[in-house]
C-alpha positions, 0 to 999 in steps of 0.5 A: 183625575182621568188616566191616559189609557193604552194597551201596549204590545210587549215583545209581540207576545202579550198585550197589557192594559195600562193607565197613566195618571200624569201630573204636570208638576211631578218629577218622578214616575211610579209603577204599581204592581197588582197582587194575585187575582187583582186589577188596576181598580184595587189601587184606587186609594194608592193612586190618590195617595201618590198623585199628583206628587208622582206620575202613576202607572197602573196595569193589568197582567195579561191574564187579568182585568182589561188586559185579558180580552187582548190575550190568548191565555194558552199557558200560565205566566211564571213570576219570571215572565211577569218580571220581564213584563214589568221591566218592559213597562219601566222602560216604556214609562221611564219610571224611577220607582216601583210599588208592589202589593202582595203577590206582585212582590214576586215579579217585582223582586225578579225585575229588581234583580236585573238592576233596571237602570232607571229605577231609584227606589222600590216599595214592596208591600204585604209580601213575605218570603216566609210561608208561616202556618197561617199562609200555608193553611190559606194556600192549601185551601186556596189550591184546592178551591182553585183546582176545582174552579169553585169561585164561591169558596175562593171568594169566601176564603179571601174575605175570611183570611187575608181580607178579614180586616176589610170594611164590609162594602169592600168585602162585597166588592172583593167577593163579587170580583173573585167569585166570578173570574174566568177559568184561566184566571183561577188556573193562573193563580193555581199555577202560582200557588203550586209553584210557591209551595213546591219551589225553593223559596231561597229564590226570593233571597237570591233575587234580593241580593242582586237589588242595588236600590233602596227598598221599603218593605211595608206590612200591616201589624195585624197581617198574619199571612205576610207578617212583618217578622217574615218580611224582615228576613230580607234585612240580611239580603237587601243592601239598603232595606227599610221596614215600616209596620202600619199599626192596627192594619191587616193585609190590605193596608190603605184599603182598610180604614182612614187611619191606615190610608193616612199612615200608608201615605206617610210611609210612602212619601217619607220613603220616596220623597224624604226631607232634604236634611234627613239621613237614612241608615243602612237597615232602619226599622220604621214604626209609625204612630198608632193608627186611630180607629174610625 
């Protein structure tokens, strides 16, 4: 399964590396939005879960992965700019669906608030508007380590907090990637965290209230950082919200173990491709069956 690769020009300002996994029988296209410090590689399992039922698009933000060699990195990107980039990609690939992971949810909310005409459904995974005590500790330590560009401590922080339920092999890959980023990438994440800590987080709710398509919020039962209870704060702000809790799973969902991968796939396909006879209430809380340990 090899993607079609392209580096796209976004309004003459940014160059974005993209991977397009085409499926001849697929009727819909879905775009995947990375979390912070992540690249297209982090969606390897998600692509397998969605392809060939869908055409799947992955991309690297201008400051990350295979996009960074094509950009100047003269200033940090706001979530609003990232949202505009996503809107451009939605139009370019004629996508009907979008799926975000972790910090990618911020840009996705911004994009959805513009009510892109092509989008029919959206999935926001491992994201919460609430900064609870666990997340606050993670962010405050993170901003300290990022400020000093201490890649070793950033890598260990990620693996001991939001990544603590990852398999050992994945933790090694995660550490190797996070601890060896370019200086501008640490600066970009430092900017995002500073903005998050000091801005009015009501902006997420204001964006959510403008969304006019069904949204699935998917979180892991064991995720203390973007917890299910926090995600459900969106219930009164999104017109058509559905919530899915993946049992025995932390922040990284389908990357953590086989049962989490299966449950994630079932939740995604159940939402994006429901049985014709099924009906969906306005606010529906989905609790998948308990995952089996591997």
